[in-house]
N, C-alpha and C positions, 0 to 999 in steps of 0.2 A: 346608806342603809343597804345591807346585803339582801338581794332579791333571789329567791330560789326558783330560777328558771329550770326547765327540764334538763339543759346541758349541765348546769351547775349541780343539780341533784344527782345526775349520773356521775359527775366528777367526785362528788362527796361519797357516793357508794363505793366507787373504785378506791378512793383513798382509804375507806374503812376496811375493805377487803385486803388491801395491801398492808395495812397496819398489822395484820395477823400472819403475814407471810415473811419468814426470815429472808431479808435481803439487805442491800446496801445503798439503794437508790435514795433520792432526796425525800420522797414521801415517807419512807421508813424512818429516816433521820428526824424529820419534823415531828413525828409522833413519839419516837422512842428514845432519841438520843439528846435532844435539847433539854437541859435541866429545868425544873420548875422556876419560872420567872427568869429564865436564862436570857442573856444578851446575844442577839443574832445580827450578823452583817450579811446582807445579800448583795453580792457584787455582780452587777448586771441583772437587774430585778424585773425584767419584762415578763410577758405572758401571765399577767395577773398574779404574780408571786406575792406582792404585799397583801392583796385581798385574800388569797388562799391561806397564807400562813397565819394571818391574824384571825381569820375565821375559825380555823381548826385549832390554833394555839393562841387564844387571846391573852394568855398569861405572859408571853414572851415580850421582851423589849426588842422591837424590830427596827433596824436601820437599813434602808434600801438605797443603793447607789447606782446611777446609770448616767448615760450621756443624753438620753431622751426618754420620752414616755412611749414605750413600745408595746403594742398589743395588750392594752389595759382597758377592760370594760368599765372600770370605775376609776376615779381620781385616786392615784396611789397615796396622796397626802391624807385621804380620809381613813386610811388603814395603817400606814406606817407611823411609828412613833417619830421617826426622822426619815425624811425622803430627800435625797441630795442629788441634784442635777449638776454635772460638771462637764468639762470638755475633755477630749482624749488626752491632751497634753498634761492636764492636772489630775488625772485619774488616780495615779499612785499616791500623789501627795495628799489627796483627800482621805485615802485609807490610812495613811501614816498618822493623821491627826488623832487616831483612836488606838494608840500604842497600848499593848497589854490589856485589852478591853473585853474581847468577845469570847463567849463560851463556844460558839459555833460560827464558822464562816462558810457560806455557800458561794461557790463560783461555778455556775452552770452555763456552759457554752458562752463563755466571755473571753477567756485568754486568747482564743484564736482571732478575736476581733481587735485586740489591743495593739497600739503602736509599739509598746515595749512590754511584752508579756513577762519578761524576767523581772523588770522593776515592779510590776503589779504583784507578781508572786511573792517577791521579797517583802513588799508592803503588807500583804495579807499575813505573812508569817509574823511580822512585827505586831500586827493588830490582835493576834490571838492572845488571850489570857492564859494563865498557867493551867495546864491540862485541857486547854481548848482544842476543839476538833476542826480540822480544815477538810471540806468536802469539795473535791475538784472533779468536774466533768468537762470533757472536750473531745472533738472528733479524733479518732485514732489515726495514727500515721498511715495505716493501710487504706484509709478511706480515699486516698488519692487515686486508687485503682478500682474503686467500687463502680457499679453501674450508675449512670446518671438518672435522677428522678426529680420530677417537680416536687419541691418540698425539701430537697437536699438529702441525697444519699452519698453521692460523690462529694468530696471536700470542696471541689471547685464549682459545684452547683450554686453555692452562695458566693456572690461576688463581693460581699463585705468581709469574707474570711481573709485575714492577712498572714497568719502564721500557722504552719503545720507544727504542732507542739510535740517535741521529742519526749517520749515516755521516760526513757532512761535519765535524761537530763533533769526532768522534774523530780524523779525519785532521788537522784544524787543531791540535788539542791536541798530538798527537804531533810535529808539525812545529815547533810553537812551543817544545816542550821540547828541540828539537835532534835528534830522531830522523829517520832517513831511511826513507821508505816503500819497502820491498823489493817488496811485492806487495799489491794491494788490489782486491777485487771487491765491489761493492755487493750483487750476487746471484751467489754462487759456484756454478758448474755444471760440475763435473768430468765428463769425457766418458763414462767407463764407467758410473759410477752413474747418470748422466743417461739413458743408453740402457736400462739395466735398469729405471729408473723409468718410462720411456716404454712399455716392454713390459708392466709390471705395472699401469699406471695404470687401464685399463678395469676390472679386477677390484677394485682398491683403491677406485675411485670408487663401484663398486656396493656394496661392503661397508661403506664409510665408515670404514675403519681403515687404519693404516699397517703394523702388525705387523712382520714381519721385513724388509720393504722400506722402512722409514722413511727410512734414509739415501739410498736411491735416489729416493724420492719427493721428499725435500728437494732433491736435485740437480736433479730435473726442474723443480721450481718455482723454484729458486734461493732457497730458504728462508733460507739462511745468508749473512750477510755475513762475509767473511774479510779480515783485515788483518794483514800482517806488517811489522814496523818494527824497525830496527836502531839501537842506541845508538852514537853515534860520539864 
């Protein structure tokens, strides 16, 4: 049962605000781009993603895939229509079981952790249904030169990162597979989080942490690469 703690109420309010702001992040997609009763695959579904998505879009059929239960305040199986735990070696093969299935596939900060990110990317393309949308987010290549912060601002702050994902290679792969690039930013900097990050930066630089302003600091630096592609 979903409990409305203060933190979740705040998150809910922020989601509602972001719903009305033209942007391309995951929140905007959850509200505006997934069709009614659409089928969704969430590749690397930590950070309460099953709970959040099914709370705000209970109409969708949600499949979550991961190699462990990461940062979940509730059992993902209580929210996901399907929740799949696998090992890194079988990650891509689990995705391939859903060929031509999904209206939307999210892959948020997952590719950089994969043993074979190219295989996982190819599997996600196969799993998209006709006109399906692929929403990819991963650390930008330039992040290897960013300042180090507790919470990850430099790529190497996270010792579970395995691959610096090449932006151009991903774009080329998607286009070669017949997908149309809907939106792509090598360093994604949405305006409102960017401004919040700018205000918070002196304190965050002094403390050396990101804490609750992580997303805003990422927007300030353009930490994330964001690519949206459509299967035609």
